[in-house]
C-alpha positions in Angstrom: 88.4 98.6 129.5 86.8 97.9 126.3 84.7 95.3 128.0 83.3 97.2 130.8 82.3 100.9 129.7 81.1 101.5 133.2 84.4 100.3 134.6 86.5 102.9 132.2 84.1 105.7 133.1 84.4 105.4 136.8 88.2 104.9 136.4 88.5 108.0 134.2 86.5 110.1 136.7 88.5 108.8 139.3 91.5 109.9 137.4 90.4 113.3 136.9 89.5 114.0 140.6 92.9 112.6 141.6 95.3 114.8 139.2 92.8 117.7 139.9 93.3 117.4 143.8 97.2 116.9 143.1 97.4 120.0 140.9 95.6 122.1 144.1 97.8 120.3 146.6 100.8 120.9 144.4 101.0 123.7 141.9 104.4 123.7 141.7 105.1 120.2 140.6 101.7 119.6 138.9 100.2 121.9 136.1 96.5 122.2 135.8 96.8 121.2 132.2 97.3 117.7 133.2 93.1 117.5 133.5 93.3 117.2 129.5 94.8 113.8 129.6 91.5 112.1 131.3 89.8 114.0 128.3 91.8 112.6 125.7 91.4 109.1 126.9 87.6 109.3 127.3 87.5 110.4 123.9 89.3 107.1 122.8 87.5 104.7 125.5 84.3 106.2 126.1 81.0 106.5 124.7 79.2 109.6 123.6 77.1 110.4 126.9 79.5 109.3 129.5 81.9 111.6 127.9 79.8 114.4 128.0 79.7 114.0 131.6 83.2 113.3 132.1 83.7 116.7 130.3 81.6 118.9 132.5 83.5 117.2 135.6 86.8 118.2 134.2 85.7 121.7 133.2 84.1 121.9 136.8 87.4 120.5 138.5 89.8 122.5 136.1 88.0 125.9 137.0 88.0 125.1 140.4 91.9 124.2 140.6 92.6 127.4 138.4 90.4 130.0 140.8 92.5 128.9 143.9 95.8 129.6 142.0 97.9 132.3 143.2 100.2 134.9 141.2 100.0 135.9 137.6 98.1 132.8 136.2 95.9 133.2 132.9 92.7 131.8 134.7 90.2 132.5 132.1 92.6 131.6 129.0 93.2 128.1 130.7 89.5 127.3 130.9 88.7 128.6 127.6 91.9 126.2 126.3 90.3 123.5 128.4 86.8 124.1 127.0 88.0 124.2 123.5 90.0 120.6 123.7 86.6 119.2 125.2 84.8 120.4 122.4 87.2 118.7 120.1 87.2 115.7 121.9 83.5 115.6 121.8 83.0 116.5 118.3 85.4 113.5 117.4 83.7 111.3 119.7 80.2 112.4 118.2 81.2 111.4 114.7 82.1 107.9 116.0 78.9 107.6 117.6 77.0 107.5 114.3 79.2 104.6 113.1 78.3 103.0 116.1 81.7 102.0 117.8 84.0 104.2 120.0 87.6 105.1 120.3 89.8 103.7 117.5 87.7 100.7 116.6 86.0 102.8 114.0 89.8 103.4 112.2 90.5 99.8 112.6 87.4 98.8 110.9 88.3 101.0 108.1 91.9 99.4 107.9 90.3 95.9 107.7 87.9 97.0 105.0 90.7 98.7 103.1 92.8 95.4 103.3 89.9 93.5 101.9 89.7 95.7 98.9 93.5 95.2 98.6 93.1 91.4 98.6 89.8 91.4 96.2 92.6 92.9 93.7 94.9 90.0 93.8 95.3 88.1 90.7 95.1 84.4 91.2 98.0 81.9 90.5 98.4 81.3 86.8 99.5 77.9 85.2 103.1 78.1 83.5 103.3 80.1 80.2 101.8 82.9 81.7 102.2 86.0 83.6 99.7 88.9 85.1 100.3 91.8 87.0 98.0 94.7 88.2 98.8 98.2 89.9 96.6 100.7 91.1 97.3 104.1 92.3 94.8 106.2 93.8 94.4 109.9 93.4 96.0 112.2 96.1 97.8 109.4 97.7 94.7 108.5 99.3 94.6 104.9 100.9 91.3 104.3 99.0 90.6 104.3 95.4 87.8 104.1 92.9 89.6 101.9 90.8 89.6 98.3 91.9 90.2 94.8 90.2 88.2 91.5 90.8 89.2 88.2 89.2 89.0 84.2 89.1 89.7 81.1 87.7 87.2 78.6 86.6 88.5 75.0 86.3 92.2 76.1 86.0 91.2 76.8 82.5 89.4 80.3 82.2 90.7 83.4 83.5 88.3 86.1 84.4 89.2 89.7 85.4 87.1 92.7 85.5 88.6 96.4 86.0 85.9 98.9 87.9 86.1 102.8 87.6 83.5 103.7 90.1 82.4 107.5 89.9 84.1 110.1 91.5 87.9 109.5 93.0 90.3 108.5 95.7 88.4 108.5 99.1 85.2 110.0 97.9 84.7 107.0 95.6 86.5 104.6 97.9 83.1 103.5 100.0 81.4 102.7 96.8 84.2 100.9 95.6 84.2 98.6 98.9 80.8 97.8 98.4 80.9 97.0 94.7 84.2 95.0 95.0 82.5 92.7 97.3 79.5 92.3 94.9 81.2 92.1 91.8 84.0 89.6 93.2 80.7 87.3 94.1 79.3 87.5 90.9 82.3 86.7 89.0 83.3 83.6 88.3 80.0 82.3 89.5 77.5 83.6 86.8 78.4 82.6 83.0 80.7 85.0 81.6 78.3 87.1 79.2 75.8 87.4 82.2 78.3 89.0 84.5 78.0 92.8 83.3 74.1 92.6 82.9 73.8 91.4 87.0 76.7 93.9 87.8 74.3 96.7 86.1 71.3 95.3 87.9 72.9 95.3 91.3 73.7 99.0 90.7 70.7 100.0 89.9 69.2 98.4 92.8 71.3 100.8 95.1 69.4 103.9 93.7 72.3 106.1 93.7 72.1 109.5 92.6 74.1 110.7 89.5 76.7 107.6 90.5 77.9 105.4 87.9 80.8 102.6 87.0 82.4 101.4 84.1 84.1 98.0 83.8 86.2 96.4 81.4 85.8 92.6 81.4 87.9 89.9 79.7 87.8 86.1 79.9 90.7 84.3 78.5 91.0 80.6 78.1 94.4 79.7 79.4 94.7 76.6 77.2 94.2 77.8 73.6 94.7 81.8 74.6 91.4 82.7 73.0 89.6 85.6 74.8 86.3 87.6 74.9 86.5 91.5 76.2 83.1 93.3 77.1 83.0 96.9 78.4 80.7 99.1 80.2 81.4 102.6 79.1 85.1 101.9 79.8 87.9 102.9 77.7 88.7 99.4 75.5 91.6 96.8 75.9 95.0 97.2 74.0 96.2 93.7 72.3 100.1 93.7 71.6 100.5 91.4 68.8 104.0 89.8 69.1 104.2 88.6 65.6 103.4 91.7 63.5 104.7 94.2 66.3 101.5 95.9 66.3 99.1 97.3 68.9 95.4 96.9 68.5 92.3 98.4 70.4 89.6 95.8 71.3 86.5 97.9 71.0 83.2 96.3 72.8 80.4 98.8 73.2 78.5 99.1 76.5 76.6 101.7 78.4 77.9 102.7 81.9 76.7 100.3 84.6 73.4 101.4 86.4 72.2 103.9 83.8 70.1 101.7 81.6 67.5 98.9 83.0 68.2 96.4 80.2 71.6 97.2 78.5 73.2 95.1 75.8 76.9 94.6 75.8 78.8 93.6 72.7 81.7 91.3 72.7 85.0 91.4 70.9 86.6 88.1 70.6 90.5 87.6 69.7 93.1 85.2 70.6 96.6 85.7 72.4 99.2 83.8 70.7 102.7 83.0 72.0 104.3 86.7 73.4 101.3 88.6 72.8 99.6 90.8 75.9 96.5 92.4 76.6 96.4 95.4 78.7 93.2 96.7 80.5 93.4 100.3 82.2 91.3 102.9 83.6 90.6 106.6 81.9 93.3 107.7 84.6 95.9 106.4 82.4 94.9 107.5 79.3 92.3 111.0 79.6 93.4 114.1 80.8 91.4 117.5 80.5 94.0 118.2 77.7 94.2 115.0 76.0 91.3 112.6 74.8 91.3 108.9 75.3 92.3 108.0 71.8 95.6 110.1 72.2 96.0 108.8 75.5 95.7 105.1 74.3 98.4 105.6 71.8 100.6 107.4 74.6 99.9 104.3 76.7 101.0 101.9 74.0 104.3 104.2 73.2 105.4 103.4 76.6 104.4 100.0 76.5 106.5 99.5 73.4 109.6 99.9 75.5 108.9 97.3 77.6 108.4 94.5 74.8 112.0 93.4 75.2 111.9 92.5 78.9 108.5 90.5 78.4 106.4 93.3 80.0 107.9 92.1 83.4 107.2 94.9 86.0 105.2 96.6 83.4 102.2 97.2 85.1 104.0 99.2 88.0 106.1 101.0 85.6 103.0 102.3 83.2 101.1 103.6 86.5 104.2 105.5 87.7 105.2 107.0 84.3 101.8 107.9 82.8 99.4 107.5 85.1 97.1 110.5 85.8 98.3 112.8 89.0 94.7 113.9 89.7 92.9 110.8 89.2 92.9 107.0 90.2 95.0 105.0 87.9 94.6 101.1 87.3 96.4 98.9 84.8 96.2 95.0 84.2 98.6 93.3 82.0 98.1 89.8 81.0 101.0 88.3 79.1 101.3 84.8 77.2 105.3 84.2 77.6 106.9 83.5 74.2 109.2 80.5 75.6 110.3 78.8 78.8 113.3 81.2 78.9 110.8 83.8 79.8 110.0 82.2 83.2 113.1 82.8 84.3 114.1 86.2 82.9 116.5 88.5 85.0 114.5 91.3 87.0 114.7 94.4 85.7 115.3 97.5 87.9 112.1 98.9 88.9 112.2 102.9 87.6 112.4 105.6 90.7 109.0 107.6 90.4 109.1 111.2 90.4 106.6 111.3 93.0 104.7 108.5 95.0 103.0 110.7 97.6 102.3 107.9 99.7 99.9 106.6 97.1 98.0 103.3 97.1 100.2 101.2 94.7 100.2 97.5 94.4 102.2 95.5 91.9 101.5 91.6 91.9 103.8 89.6 89.6 102.5 85.9 89.3 104.1 83.2 87.0 
């Protein structure tokens, strides 16, 4: 049927006439409402113009069949109901025709795009002694999120990760997130580390979006030495856990929002992850609420993460998103941990906390060793 639209139209037209005739000849066994079925099938399989013609035929056949029914039959009510059903089918088909597809192919395309965004957020395999986790939850339980992660490894020695927060939330920001995830994923690992944010800003400026922007936190970690560089574009700073002193330190790196300035300057904050240290990248949905500033939220995040030190931050990304992620905003976090000793590689799996509410949210966690 999908290969031949003409054959599909002819088949549904014949089905409409057949069930109409059967309903006319056998009123006790076949209800007139059966004419709704060809309309529903047409909405899934036909293009808009053939569907309009099929709808007209169904309405004419339905009106003719009902007019010949005897007894106390709500004739006008049936015709009105059939007309409303036809209008609903046509309205859905009109929306799909704007996309250039018919039937369920549009939904299939969206699912493929969603899977692409999910695949972009998967972190690469890390060498022994390192573990990275990412967890993302969208606002309102939608399948699309305005937060996404792209990452890569250069020459098996330099890990690059960028956490991006697109303006808006949930499905409203999902389309822009899909576009930017592909573009930023192509830039990361190709351009020099220091040129990623300027290149991403240039790409966003070319889109000429009205009042739309993105914030980014980018980190490049040398997996041999533990040296890292953090750059941000209007994004909350990364925080580092120092296992030797037990203290938390924010890694501030000033930079403007992407898409607002023609030639921006992004400062760099350099540091080192020693054995046992961890670096946290997160979106504002993890730390900011209308009643709480980012600074207070960062302290709250560090306080919750402090409880996970004993388990080597295993499962930290998922637990933190579930526990303190904002309910009305997209939440994302990336945890990069340099393990203390080989025993951490086989540490027992800690039970996953039961969230108070999942709501079908987009939640992805990847544990890599």
